[in-house]
Residue, then its C-alpha position, 0 to 999 in steps of 0.5 A: x867215941x867211947x874207950x872201947x870204940x877207940x880200942x876197937x878202931x885201933x884193933x880193926x885198923x891193925x887187922x886190916x893194915x898188918x905192919x902198920x907203924x905207930x905214926x901211920x896209925x895215929x895219922x890214919x885214925x886221927x887220934x892223939x899219941x897218948x890215946x894210941x899208946x894207951x890202946x896199943x899197950x892194952x891190946x898188946x897186953x891182952x894178947x890181941x896184937x903183936x908188935x915188932x920193932x925194926x930200925x926205929x919203927x914199931x910195927x903192929x900186927x894181928x896175932x898169928x904172924x911169925x916173927x920172920x913174917x912180921x919183919x918182912x911185912x914191916x920192910x914191905x911197908x917201906x917203899x925203898x925196901x919194897x922196891x928192892x924186894x920187888x926187883x929181886x922177886x922179878x929177876x931172882x937176883x939183883x946187883x947191889x951196885x945197880x940199885x942206886x941208879x935204878x931206884x933213884x936213891x943215894x948209895x947210902x940209902x940202898x946200903x942201909x936198906x940192903x943191910x936191913x933186909x939182910x939183918x932181918x933174914x929177908x934177903x941174902x948178899x952174895x958176891x960174884x967172881x969180880x967181888x960185886x955184891x948181889x942180892x937175892x931173897x931168902x924165901x922168895x915165894x913166902x915173900x911174894x905171898x906177903x907182898x899181897x898183904x901189904x900196900x903202903x899208905x900214901x903218907x908213908x910213900x910221901x915220907x920215903x920220897x921226901x927222904x929220897x929227895x933229901x938224899x939226892x940233894x945233900x949226898x948226891x948219887x956219887x960214883x955208881x960203881x962203888x958197891x952197895 
């Protein structure tokens, strides 16, 4: 495979998988880390691709996505964040304290994802008269549109499930009455 063939493969993959993150891209294309770094850097420098770093992962996009769209797509590629978003889309608002049980993840995991969603301006946290926090999406219709753009890969799903398993085994679910 020539350099330009490899670069075309990287660009085509990012265009067909907006928000793909680095390790996912190298795994799915079966290319070496250094080769992927080189081509991604060249594609970014030439203006053919954009990137967004979010909580430890760099996600790659075809040009044309606004920063908010990039953050939202990146989070939709993370299974737990995606499930929180989908539940919130379905009901308009969700009680944060219900999410650990509903999703089968540790409170700390839910708190991390909710915090990430709020920091990225994808979701907002409100409080009811009893002080319980509730999550609602900042732009539900735009988020619904972007949900159709993303379908997380099987390895990404398996990684998220492994993380949940580790959470459940090492941190436990704790007292579900504590607010996320």
